[in-house]
C-alpha positions as CSV (number, residue, x, y, z in Angstrom):
1,M,72.3,90.9,98.5
2,N,74.3,87.2,98.3
3,V,78.2,87.8,99.2
4,C,81.1,85.4,98.5
5,F,83.9,85.8,100.9
6,I,87.0,84.7,99.8
7,M,89.1,84.3,102.9
8,Y,91.0,81.4,105.0
9,P,89.4,77.7,105.8
10,W,86.2,78.2,108.5
11,D,87.8,75.9,110.8
12,E,91.1,78.7,111.4
13,I,88.8,80.7,112.3
14,D,88.9,82.8,116.0
15,P,85.8,82.9,116.6
16,E,86.0,85.3,119.2
17,N,88.5,87.8,117.4
18,D,87.8,87.5,114.0
19,T,86.8,90.4,111.5
20,T,86.0,88.3,108.8
21,L,83.6,87.0,111.1
22,S,82.1,89.7,112.7
23,L,81.1,90.5,108.9
24,I,79.9,87.1,108.0
25,S,78.1,87.5,111.0
26,E,76.3,91.1,110.0
27,C,75.5,90.1,106.7
28,K,73.5,86.8,107.6
29,K,71.7,89.2,110.5
30,R,70.5,91.1,107.6
31,G,69.5,88.2,105.8
32,H,72.0,88.4,103.0
33,G,73.6,85.0,101.5
34,V,76.5,84.3,102.5
35,A,79.0,81.7,101.1
36,I,82.8,81.2,102.0
37,T,85.5,79.5,99.8
38,T,89.1,79.9,99.7
39,P,91.8,81.1,96.6
40,A,92.3,77.4,96.3
41,N,88.9,76.3,95.8
42,L,88.2,78.5,92.6
43,T,87.7,77.3,89.2
44,I,86.7,77.1,85.3
45,R,83.8,75.3,84.0
46,D,82.7,75.8,80.4
47,S,84.9,79.1,80.3
48,E,83.0,80.3,83.7
49,T,84.7,81.3,87.0
50,F,83.2,79.2,89.8
51,A,84.0,78.1,93.2
52,F,83.3,75.6,95.6
53,C,81.8,77.0,98.2
54,K,80.5,76.4,101.5
55,A,77.1,78.3,101.7
56,L,76.0,79.0,105.0
57,N,72.2,77.5,105.7
58,K,69.6,80.3,107.1
59,M,69.3,80.4,110.6
60,D,66.0,81.2,112.6
61,K,68.2,83.6,114.8
62,V,71.6,84.9,114.1
63,P,73.5,84.4,117.9
64,T,75.1,88.2,118.4
65,N,77.8,86.3,120.2
66,L,80.6,85.6,117.4
67,K,81.4,82.3,119.1
68,S,78.1,81.3,119.2
69,F,77.2,82.5,115.8
70,H,80.4,80.9,114.7
71,K,79.6,77.1,116.7
72,K,75.4,77.6,115.4
73,A,76.6,78.2,111.6
74,T,75.8,75.2,110.0
75,L,77.4,75.2,105.8
76,R,76.6,73.4,102.8
77,E,79.1,73.0,99.9
78,E,78.4,74.0,96.7
79,M,80.1,74.6,93.4
80,L,78.6,78.1,92.6
81,P,79.5,81.0,89.9
82,L,81.3,84.4,91.2
83,A,79.5,86.1,88.7
84,G,75.9,85.5,90.2
85,F,77.4,87.0,93.5
86,D,76.7,91.0,94.2
87,A,79.7,91.2,96.2
88,I,82.9,89.6,96.8
89,V,85.2,89.8,99.5
90,L,88.4,89.8,99.9
91,R,89.8,88.2,103.3
92,S,92.5,85.9,102.1
93,N,95.7,86.7,104.3
94,P,98.9,87.4,102.9
95,P,101.4,86.5,101.2
96,L,98.8,86.8,98.1
97,D,97.9,84.1,95.7
98,M,98.6,85.8,92.4
99,I,96.5,82.6,89.9
100,M,93.7,83.8,92.6
101,L,93.7,87.4,90.7
102,N,93.7,85.9,87.4
103,F,90.2,84.1,88.1
104,L,88.7,87.5,89.9
105,D,89.8,89.2,86.6
106,S,87.5,87.7,84.6
107,V,84.7,88.7,86.7
108,K,85.6,91.9,88.7
109,D,83.3,93.6,86.1
110,D,79.9,91.9,87.1
111,M,79.9,92.6,91.0
112,F,81.3,94.8,93.5
113,I,84.8,93.3,95.0
114,L,86.2,94.6,98.2
115,N,89.1,95.4,97.7
116,N,89.5,96.3,94.1
117,V,91.3,93.5,92.5
118,D,93.6,95.7,90.9
119,G,94.4,97.6,93.8
120,I,95.4,94.3,95.7
121,R,98.0,94.0,92.8
122,R,99.5,97.4,93.6
123,A,99.8,97.0,97.5
124,N,99.7,93.6,98.6
125,N,103.0,94.2,100.0
126,K,105.0,96.8,102.3
127,L,106.1,98.4,99.1
128,Y,103.1,100.5,99.0
129,T,104.1,102.3,101.3
130,A,106.5,104.1,98.4
131,A,103.7,105.3,96.3
132,F,102.3,107.7,98.7
133,E,105.4,110.9,98.0
134,D,107.1,112.0,101.1
135,T,110.5,113.3,100.2
136,T,111.1,114.8,103.6
137,N,109.6,111.9,105.5
138,D,107.1,114.0,107.4
139,F,104.9,110.3,107.8
140,I,106.8,107.6,106.1
141,P,110.4,106.6,108.2
142,K,113.6,106.3,105.6
143,T,112.9,102.5,104.3
144,H,115.0,100.3,102.5
145,V,113.8,97.1,100.2
146,T,116.6,94.6,98.7
147,K,118.1,91.8,98.7
148,N,121.7,93.1,98.2
149,K,123.1,92.4,101.9
150,D,125.8,94.9,101.4
151,Y,123.8,97.9,100.9
152,L,121.9,96.4,103.8
153,I,124.9,96.6,106.1
154,K,126.6,99.6,104.5
155,M,122.7,101.0,105.2
156,I,122.8,100.2,108.8
157,K,126.6,101.6,109.3
158,E,125.5,104.9,107.7
159,S,122.4,105.1,110.1
160,D,122.9,107.9,112.6
161,Q,120.4,105.3,114.8
162,D,121.6,102.7,116.9
163,K,118.2,100.6,116.0
164,M,116.5,99.9,113.0
165,I,113.7,97.2,112.0
166,L,114.2,94.5,109.8
167,K,111.5,92.2,108.6
168,P,110.1,90.3,105.3
169,L,108.5,92.4,102.1
170,N,105.8,89.8,102.6
171,G,105.4,88.8,106.3
172,Y,101.8,89.6,108.3
173,G,100.7,89.8,111.4
174,G,104.2,90.9,113.0
175,S,106.1,87.5,111.7
176,G,109.4,87.8,111.2
177,V,109.9,91.5,112.6
178,I,112.9,91.9,114.0
179,L,114.6,95.1,116.1
180,I,118.8,95.0,114.9
181,E,121.2,97.1,116.8
182,K,124.5,98.8,115.9
183,R,126.4,96.7,118.8
184,A,125.4,93.5,117.4
185,M,127.1,94.1,113.8
186,S,128.7,90.8,114.1
187,S,125.6,88.6,113.9
188,I,123.8,90.9,111.1
189,R,125.0,89.3,108.2
190,S,124.0,85.3,109.8
191,L,120.6,87.4,110.1
192,L,120.6,88.4,106.6
193,D,121.4,85.0,105.0
194,F,118.6,83.7,106.7
195,Y,116.1,86.0,105.8
196,I,117.1,86.5,102.3
197,D,118.6,82.8,100.8
198,N,116.3,80.1,100.6
199,K,117.5,76.8,100.4
200,D,116.5,76.4,96.7
201,G,118.7,78.8,95.7
202,S,116.1,81.5,95.8
203,T,116.1,84.8,97.4
204,N,113.5,87.2,99.1
205,Y,113.4,90.9,99.5
206,V,113.4,92.5,103.0
207,I,112.7,95.8,104.2
208,L,115.2,97.8,106.4
209,Q,113.3,100.6,108.3
210,D,114.5,103.5,110.9
211,Y,113.4,102.7,113.9
212,I,110.7,105.1,115.5
213,E,111.0,106.5,118.8
214,G,107.9,105.2,120.8
215,A,108.1,101.7,118.8
216,D,108.6,100.2,121.9
217,Q,105.4,101.6,123.3
218,G,103.2,100.1,121.2
219,D,101.9,101.0,117.6
220,V,98.4,102.3,116.6
221,R,96.0,100.3,114.2
222,I,93.7,102.7,112.0
223,L,90.7,102.0,110.4
224,L,89.8,103.3,107.5
225,L,86.6,102.6,105.3
226,N,86.5,104.1,101.9
227,G,89.8,106.1,102.2
228,K,88.1,107.8,106.0
229,P,89.3,106.3,109.5
230,I,86.3,105.0,111.6
231,G,87.8,103.1,114.4
232,A,91.7,103.1,116.2
233,M,93.6,101.2,118.9
234,K,96.6,101.4,120.7
235,R,98.6,97.8,120.6
236,V,100.7,97.4,123.1
237,P,103.8,95.2,123.1
238,G,103.9,92.2,125.5
239,E,106.4,92.0,128.3
240,D,108.8,90.0,126.3
241,D,108.2,91.4,122.5
242,H,108.6,94.1,121.1
243,R,106.4,94.2,118.6
244,S,102.5,94.9,119.4
245,N,100.7,92.9,117.0
246,V,97.4,91.5,118.8
247,S,98.6,88.0,117.2
248,A,102.4,88.1,119.0
249,G,100.9,88.7,122.6
250,G,100.4,92.8,122.1
251,S,97.0,94.0,124.2
252,V,94.9,96.8,122.9
253,Q,94.0,99.8,124.6
254,K,92.0,103.2,123.6
255,H,93.0,105.7,121.0
256,S,92.2,109.1,120.0
257,L,93.6,109.9,116.7
258,S,96.5,113.0,117.4
259,E,96.7,116.0,114.5
260,Q,99.4,114.2,113.1
261,E,97.5,110.6,112.5
262,K,94.8,112.7,111.0
263,E,96.3,114.4,108.5
264,L,98.2,111.1,107.8
265,C,94.9,109.7,107.0
266,R,93.9,112.9,104.7
267,R,96.7,112.4,102.6
268,I,96.8,109.1,102.3
269,G,92.9,108.4,102.1
270,P,92.1,110.0,98.3
271,K,94.9,107.8,96.8
272,L,93.5,104.3,98.2
273,V,90.2,105.2,97.3
274,K,91.5,106.1,93.6
275,D,92.7,102.7,93.6
276,G,89.5,100.6,95.1
277,L,90.8,99.9,98.3
278,Y,87.9,100.9,100.5
279,F,88.5,98.8,103.6
280,V,92.3,99.4,104.8
281,G,93.9,98.8,108.4
282,I,96.9,101.2,108.4
283,D,99.9,100.7,111.4
284,V,101.2,104.0,112.4
285,I,104.1,104.7,115.1
286,N,104.4,108.5,116.6
287,G,102.5,109.8,113.3
288,M,104.5,108.1,111.2
289,L,102.8,105.0,108.6
290,V,104.5,101.8,108.6
291,E,102.7,99.3,106.9
292,V,99.2,99.4,104.6
293,N,97.1,96.3,105.1
294,V,94.6,96.0,101.9
295,M,94.1,91.6,102.1
296,S,92.6,91.1,105.5
297,P,93.2,94.0,108.0
298,G,91.8,93.1,111.4
299,G,90.8,94.9,114.9
300,V,87.1,95.6,114.2
301,T,86.1,92.9,117.0
302,Y,89.3,95.2,119.4
303,I,88.0,98.3,118.8
304,N,84.0,96.8,119.3
305,K,85.0,95.9,122.3
306,V,87.0,98.8,123.3
307,Y,84.9,101.3,122.3
308,K,81.3,99.2,122.7
309,V,80.4,100.4,118.9
310,K,79.6,97.8,115.8
311,L,82.4,98.7,113.6
312,Q,81.0,95.5,110.7
313,E,77.5,97.4,110.6
314,K,79.6,100.3,108.7
315,I,81.4,98.4,106.7
316,V,78.5,96.2,105.1
317,N,76.5,99.4,105.0
318,F,79.5,100.2,102.8
319,I,79.1,97.2,100.7
320,E,75.2,97.1,100.6
321,D,75.4,101.2,99.1
322,K,77.6,100.3,96.3
323,V,75.9,97.2,95.2
324,I,72.7,99.3,94.8
325,E,74.7,102.1,93.3
326,R,76.5,99.2,90.9
327,V,72.2,98.3,90.1
328,S,70.9,101.5,89.5
329,R,73.8,102.7,87.4
330,L,72.6,98.9,85.2
331,E,69.0,99.8,85.1
332,R,69.6,102.9,84.0
333,R,71.7,102.6,81.0
334,A,69.4,99.0,80.2
335,K,66.4,101.8,80.5
336,L,68.3,104.5,78.1
337,R,69.3,101.7,75.5
338,K,65.5,100.7,75.4
339,T,64.7,104.5,74.6
340,V,67.8,104.3,71.8
341,E,66.1,100.8,70.5
342,D,62.4,102.2,70.6
343,A,63.2,105.5,69.1
């Protein structure tokens, strides 16, 4: 199997904690061909979609330690046709590069893509939670998404809560997430000016969301594969930060899914699979869904360390199964076509 990872640059990888690196390493352990590229390195040559890639050279022995693997891996530059790969793994960080998806549209029927191009389009920002019907707010907190500052201020004043969460629509890794309080109403408009207005006159969408009790104790990252949970961890904020993201200084603890969290996974899993969103990370607070991460969900290495497991094996198993399934389908169709032609 040959796999292309469309991701961030190799030298930006955190060699100790990077989920993408764990998937690349697992592919190399199994003898698969691996190449990496970035969205900016996609190109068209003679009406075919190519990528300026860095292909990983063969290794006599693949180190089990991620840091050693990253250090010892060598790469060579190649211009390769995307349709020649058996699978593409999308691992680029937000914000979504829409042109990248236009490139992938030309090859999406030629191989298995994790996650599906059209699914990524639907779910690339925090609006996707609105696709899960929950009119009674059983598992999704009351949420407002807008650029209208007067409306946001009105919602804050009318809320029966003293605290709410404000964050940019296209943020990730906990960037830009702030806690606002009614007692600080005098500074809220200036905060909205900062979040919404750009110097060039354009504006940004922001999310205003009910504060969920227990958020100060951290959140839960649940990883779902093919619509079902395969691992979870509790993320606890640092002493001086309300955000629990590990990238923002949070720490990781073991976590067993509650019945409410299991029910949440059961309710959203089928839609994720239907949309081709096979590998997803969801963020949950007190059983409530806060975010759905579909572009480059992380947490594999942290869960591995806490539970002494190897989640990357399950993920690569799934990719292999999808590739085999596709090849078998094509072979069957070719055989049936031959039968018709010979009749």
